[in-house]
N, C-alpha and C positions, 0 to 999 in steps of 0.2 A: 178638079179640086186643087188649089194651090196649094205648092208643099214647103212646108220647113225650110226656113234656110238653115244647111249646115256648117258648122265653125270650120273655117279654114285650117289644116294641118300647119305651122310654122316647122322646117329645120331648124335645127339645133342649130347652126352654122346659124343658121340668120339671127336666131337669138344672141348666139356669143357675139357679133358684129355690129348691133347693135344694144349689148352690156354696157358699155362706156356710159353713151350716150342716157339711156333710160337709169344709172347709177347715178351719174352725176341730175339729173330732175330730183330724183325722187330723193335720195340723201343728201347732197351738197346744196340744193339750192330747197328742201322742202316741200318741193313739190306736190301736192297729192296727186292721188291714182285718179280717183273720178273730178268733172265738175269741168265749168269751163278756165281755161288752159290748163287740163290738170295732165297728165304725163301721156293719158290713153290718147285723149285732143292733140295734143302736141306730136306724140309719136303720129297719131296717124297724118298730123299735115307734113310729117315730111319723109310721107310715104308706107309705113309698116304701121298696118292695120292689127292688131289682137282683142280680145275681151278682155275684161276682168277677171274672170278665172283664169285664165290663159298666164297672164301677169302674179295673179297669186299665186298660180299650182310654179312658175317660173323663181319665182322669189323665194320661192321655202328649197328651191333646188338649187341654189346661190347662196342659200344663207340671206339673204337682205331681209331686213328689219331694221326698223328708227333707235330703236330700242334696247338698252344693252341688259345681259344676261347677267347671268350670275359666275361662269367661269373666265366673261369677259372685262366684268367688275375687278375676278378677282388676277388677271392680267394684267390691267392698268394699273390695279394698286402696286404689282410689282415692278413696274415699268418705272414707275414716278420712284421709286426708294434705290431704283437704280443709276436711274437718271438727277437724281440727287448727291449721290453716292460721285458721283463724275463732275459733277457741278454742272452738270446742264440742265439751261433753263425752257430747253424748248416741252412747250406743253403737251399731255399727252391728246393724243385725236379718236376719235372714232367717227366710220362715216365720211371722213373728210373734215370734222370739225371740233374744235378743242371741247374737252371735260372741264369744264370749272375743278377748281381746287377741293371747293366746299363741297362737291360731290363726292368727290374721289373722300374724303374726309371722313362722312357720313356713311358712306360703304363699307368703310376702313373699321370706324368703329362699330357697324351692325355686326363685321362678322367676328374682329375680339371677341364680342358678348357671348357671341353662337360659340367659337373654339372653347370659350372661358368654362361652357357648360359640359363640353366631355373631357377635361382635363380632370377637373377636379377628383383628385384621388386623396385615401386617407392614406400613409405610411404608417403601422402600428409595432412597437417593440416587443421584445419577447416577454414584456408581463402583461401582454395582447390574448397568448395563447392560453387558452385556459387549462387545467391538471386535469387529469383523468379521473373522472369521479367512480369510485370503488362503491360508489350503495346505489342501490336499488330503486332507492326510494324516489320518486319527480318532485321535487319543490313545488308549490302549490304559489299562483299571484291572482289575481282578482281578474274576474272573467272577462276576455274583449267583449267589442261588438262587432260584428261580423260587417257591418255596414259602414265603419268606415275602412276595411281595406279597400286599397288602391290597386289599381293595374297599371302595367304598363305597356303601352303599344307598341309591337312585333319590328314593325319598321323601324321604330326610332329607339327599340333595344339592340337592334342588328347595326345600326350608326354607332353605336358607343367604339370611343376611341382603343383600337386595335390594333398598334401601331408594330407588325410583324415587319423582321428585317430574315434573311434566309440563315442567318448565324444563329436565329433566337430557335430554330426549330431544325433536329437531322431529320434526314429524308423516311425515318422508320415512325412519323408522326401514325399512331392507330392503325401499327403495321397489320394491313391485311393481307400480304403474301405470307402468313402466319398460317394459312385456313387449306394448303398446300400441306402440311404437317399433321395438321390434325382431322384431316378429311373434315372440315367445316363446307369443303364446294357443294354438299348436296343439300343444305339449307338453298342454293340459286334453285332448286327444283319445285321448293313451295311459296315459290313467291303469290303462282295467281290461284292457292288452294289457302283453305280456310287459314283465318288468323291464328296463329301459337299462341296456346293460354301464356297470359302474364299473372296475374294478378289473384294470386292464389294464396291466402292465409291457413294455416290450420288452426290457429286459436280463435279469429274472430269472423263475424261473416266479411267474404269477397264480394269488391262493387264493382264491376265492369261497363267498362266503356261501350256501348250498342251506337250503332253508325249504320244509319240507311245509304243503301249503296249509292242514293241516286247524289249524297250530301258532300262525296268526297273532291276534291279540287279536281279543278283542270289542269292537262295539262301550263304548267307554265303560271301557273296560279298560283298565288301566298296569301296564308292567315294575315290578318288586317292586326293582331293579338296575339302576344306569345301564349301559350297552349293553357297553362298554370292561370293567367290573369284571365283568361274568357271564365275559367271554371268561378272564378272570384267574384267576378263584376264588370260591366258593361265601363268604367267608367274609366279616362283615359288617369295617365299618371308621369311626371317628368321622367326623364329621362335618367338622371341619377337615380331615382330609387329603383328598388325593386322588392322580388319578393323575400331578398336575404339583406334587404336596408337596415332591418332594424331598426323600424321605428318604435316610441315608445311600449308598448302594449308587445312588441314584441320583444322586446331586450331584457328577457327573463324568461326562466324556463315557465311550458306550457301548463295550461292548469285542463288536465283529464274529465274535469267534472262540467264543461259549460263547450258551449259548440254546436257547429252546426254538420249532421249525416247526408252525405250522398248517397241515395238508395237507387238512382238511377239517374244516366243520362244517356240522352238520344239528339245528336244536332240536329238541327232542324235543316229543311233543302234549301234556305233562303240564308246569305251571310251576311246579308245587309242587319244591321244590330243583332250582331251575333252572342245571344247570351245561351248558358247550361240553366239546363231546367233542372230544380235541386230539390228537396223538402227540408225545410227546415222544422227540427223536433227540439225536445226540450233538452235539460239538461241530461248529461252524460254519453252524449253521440259527439261524434268526432267528423273532422273532413278529411278526403279523402281527395287527392288533386289529380288529376289524368295524369302527368306526369310518374306518377306513383307506378305506373304500370311497368315499366322495366323496372326501375327499382327495387320495388317487392323483387323482381325477378331475379335481381341481385344478391338482394338478403337472400333469397330460398335455396339458391344455388350455390352459392358460395360461403356467406359468414356464418348460413345457420346450421350448415353441416360441417363435414370434414372438409377442410382446407387442405389446398393442391401443393405439389411441393412449391410451387413459383411464387405463392403468397404465404410470405415468410412474416410472423409477425416481428413487429419493433416498437420500442419505446417511444411515446410521443416525441421527445426529442427529436427523435433519427428522423420518424414520419414529416415531421414540421422543414429540418433540412433536407430532406432528399424532394419537396413540394418546391422548396424555396429555392434550390438548385435546377430544376425544372423548368419554374417560368420565370428565371433569369441570367441573361449573361455574365452577371458577376459573380465571384466565388461565392461561394454559401460559409454564411457566418451561423452563428448556434443564436443570432437575433432574429433569424428571419425575417426580418421585420416587415415584407412584402404582402406576406401575409394574412390577411383581412382575419379575424380574429373569429366571426361566427364560425366559420368553417371547421373550427376546430373545435368549436364550443360545448359543453355537456347539455346547454339548454335544448330542451324539444321543439321545433319551431312549428308553428301550422300546416298539417299536412301531412308531419312526420310522428305522430303516435301510434300509424300501425307500423311502423318499423321495426318496433321491437327494442331499439339500441340497448335497453337496460337490460336484458336475456341473454344479449353476447357474451361471453368471454372479455375481462377486461384488454386483453391482450388484442383483440378483433376489433372491439367496440369504436375507437379512434379512427382509425383505417376505413369502416364501414362507414362512420359518418361522415370523415372527408368524402368520398368517394360519392354516396350516394347525393351527397350537395351539388356534386361536380356535375356528375351527370344529370340532376333538375337544373343546373343551370346550362347548362350545353342545350336539352332540350330548348328551354326558353329562352334562346340566344345570345346565350352567353351573359346572364344578366347579373346582378348582384357581385361582381367580382371586380369590381373598385381599381378599375385601368389593368386586371393583369392579362397578358395576352393570351385571346383563344390556343394558338398554337401553342404557349406551354402548358394549357390544358391538359390537352391530348397529350400533350408530350409525358403528362407524366401516368395519365391511365394507358399510356403504352405500356408500362413496364408491367401491367398485371395482366397475363393472360386468358386467366376466368373472364376480366370483364371486357376485353377483345371479343371472346368466342360468342358471347351471350350479347352484347352489342353488335357485332353481325346477323348473329340469329337474329333476331328483333328485327334489323332492318330487312331482313330476306325474309321475311316471314310472317308481316303486319301489312295492313294498310291503311291504318286509324292514322291522325293526326300527331298522336305524339311521335311516330316512327318517320313521317313527313317532316314534319320539325327538326328531328334530330339527322335527318338525311341532308336536311339544306344546310343547316348550322356548320356540321360536322366538310361538307363541300366547300363551304364559302371559306373556311380556314385551312383545308388543304390547299385551296388557291392561292393565299395569301403566304402561309409557308413552302412555295413550290414544292408541292409532293404528290409527284405525278405517282405514284406507287395508289395511296389511296382515291387521289380524282379519278383517274382509271378504272377503280374497282365500283366504285358509288355509280361512274356511268355506262360500266358493264353492264351491271346488276342489280343497280335502283331504278324504277319507275321514278321515283319521284325528284330525280335532276336530271337537265337535260343542258348539256352544253353550251346550246346557243339560246334559250329559251328563260332556264331560269334568270331571274333579277334577283342580283346581290346587295346589299345594303354595307356603305360604309362611308362613316362621318355625316350620317344623315341626305346620304345622294343614293341614287338609284345607280348599277352599273352591272353591264352586260359580265356573264365570268372571264369573258379576253379581259374587259378593261377591267376587272378586278386583280387578273393576273399580271397586267400593264402597270397597274399603279404601283403593286408590292415590286416589281421588276421580275419576277419569278418566269423567268426565260423556260426552263422544260414546260412551266404547265404552258406559258401560250405556244410553244412547240408541239406539243399535246394536242390545244385546243384546234391550231389550226388544223394539223394530222385530220382531226375529226371534220374538218370543211366548214367551220362555223362561219358567218359573217362576218368580215372583216372589218364592214364600215361601220355594222350595227353599233348606235346608240341611243341611251334614253334623255341625251343631252342636247340635241339638235341637230339641223339636217348637214353642217359642217362641222360635226364633231365626231371621232373614233379614237380607236385605241393610240391612234399615235400618238392624238392632240392629245389625249391625257397625258399620255407619255413627256412628250415634248414641252407641254407648256405649264405643270407644274413641280417638273424635275430639277432638283439642282444642279447649277451650272458649270461645276464640275463634275457631272456623271459621265461625259463625255470621253473620259479620261479612263472610265472602266470599259476591258472588250466587252463584257456580257452587257452591257447597256446599250453598246453598238450591236450587239448580238442580237438584241429583240430589236432595235431598228430595220437592223437584215431580215430578220424574217419577216415583221410583218409589211414593209415592203415588198418582199416578194411573194409575199401572200395576196397582193393586190392592193393595200390600202390606199387612199386617198389623200392626197397631196392638196393642200392650198396653202396659198402665201402667209397666210398668219401664221402658221409651223414654222414657216422659213423665216418669217420676221422673228421668232421667238430663237429659233437653231441659231442665229446669226449671234445671242445672247453668250453663248456656252463657249467654254475655255478654248475648247479643242474644234478646230473647224471642221472634221471629218464630218459631223453630221449635218452640217448647214452643205456641206457639197453633194455628201447623197441624195437630199432633198431637192437641194436646185438641178444634180442631172434628172434623175428621175424626172419632176416634175416638168422638166425642157424636152421630156421624149416623148411624156404623154400627152401634158396640156398647158405646151407655152404661150396659149393665150390667157393664164391665170398669171404668167409671171410678168406679160407684155402688159395685160390691162394693169396692173395695182404703177400708180404713180408715184415716183420715190424712192422704187423698190431697190434703183441702183445705187443709187446714193448710199444707201445703207447697205449695199454690198463691197461700195468701193471703202466704208467707213471700218466693218471689221475684218475683212479680210484681206490679207497681204497682197503687194501690189499685184504679183505673177497670177494670184490665185482668183482675184478679183474679175483681172483680166478676162483668162481662163473660161471666168462663169458667163462673161458679158455677151463671149463670142459665141460659147455655147447657148444660149438664148436666143440670139440674134443668129444664129446659122438654122437653129431649128424652126424659130417664124418663120425665116426666108422661104423653109419647104413650103412654105403655105401663104394664102394669100395676104399679104401685107394690107393695113387699115390705119384709119387714124391713131389709134394705140398703139403700132407700131412706130407712127412718126412722132409721138409725144413719147416714147420709150428711149428715142436715138438722141433727142433733144435733151432728155436728163441726164446721161452719159458725160462724165468729167472732161 
């Protein structure tokens, strides 16, 4: 019986030896992979035989593709700007071909429109902060139509612009170190037991969130939508909208005489088309949002009982000034303009009816509204904050030890989607703020986050935790993740993309003057980050040449064929480095490659030397 032919294994060295010719055919001359005189047939005539699947696999490993991706368009736009500033008319090239300016113009207009959606914020003056309403009577408005309530996509909500600099946040964000003092470490033992009861109201009926065990997400899996938006509806919503964005029917006191009551919630096994099961009743009933689980606990444990010595009552003005100080690097003023008015408003919004704000003493009612609305926002991906950095919100909440304790208790003793959303969002904020205390705490004690598998969202893109920390230059967080053995080259942006690429490609050209920036580069290189020629080209445009020198030295020692196979690299090195340094770099590349078998690429490299 005849046997099926087996695919012949091709050594990596043989692929690298033929790479220059393959790239020349496929990209430079635009030859198709299959067909008459295609790449496969042409290379076979030259004595190199490989199957279509082998070529495709090798192309993925090389990062070879004919069409530009998002990050490559970004790089082309920045490169063109720099060349125009220098008066350099040289066109931008990709895969050996010049990119038409019209194509770069279209890409730039598209990116500007996308970024404009993220950056729109509303700065309000002190007149926008409502004064405390001492009357327990809740004004009424026309009943709202629940069918008009929109939702927010979870992946997009986490992409809201949350630019966080290390100076925006001290290293005590949600300071979890306090558990040693308060004896809260016992909560760690409850992680695998029955969930802590969190939804109990003494006046009205409680509404529990019942979960089927098989419905909980697996490791690394994220919810498609925010927690409360899933409850309200299954429709999508623009990124600038949120639970607190105050559409017309919300920008007024809530009428308790109309609404929807949630009698029970069961999360279905399938996440496709996820909707919360609910029952609509007649007037006189209310909505209970899933995030109310933790908010109700805060109201019950902190504000409905005698307050601790750490929760000092304060007038509205002082509270707003403190909040403004925590969310801004600028000195606080009495206007506290960055604070959105709905965070302080006395209006009762949808989902807040059962919090019973009007039954609280006047000296704590304003603080209770602010804190519970902030917690609701954190659960829902920091939505509705109109551009306030997530790290600033956590800085403010960190000042209240009672709130800290309850949040940690909730995270460590619950297995529901609300706890998961809270953990994931705080984890991402800790990465942005370079807070290794909360970062290590969550990684050690929460099963909702993982150093290597959790997906982070920023400006509409997906990142690994290491990429997120690198993007925000969080050097302590980068070191902590590397110590935990994360995959240093993992990325959701392509095969030739990693945290080092993200750091270099989209960084300010003056960052090499900062030792902490170079410290992150050294940490990534020492951990085994892959280096590609595109990274070196980008690094050569930085003000300080130390970054480019580091990359060239490392790449020459590891994969000198990367440097040899790139035509024109020598000219770029000579153009941007001083003569002595450029000479040393070229000699180093030649020396490392001479230790291997020379080929046509090496001879071409020598011809490029001025």
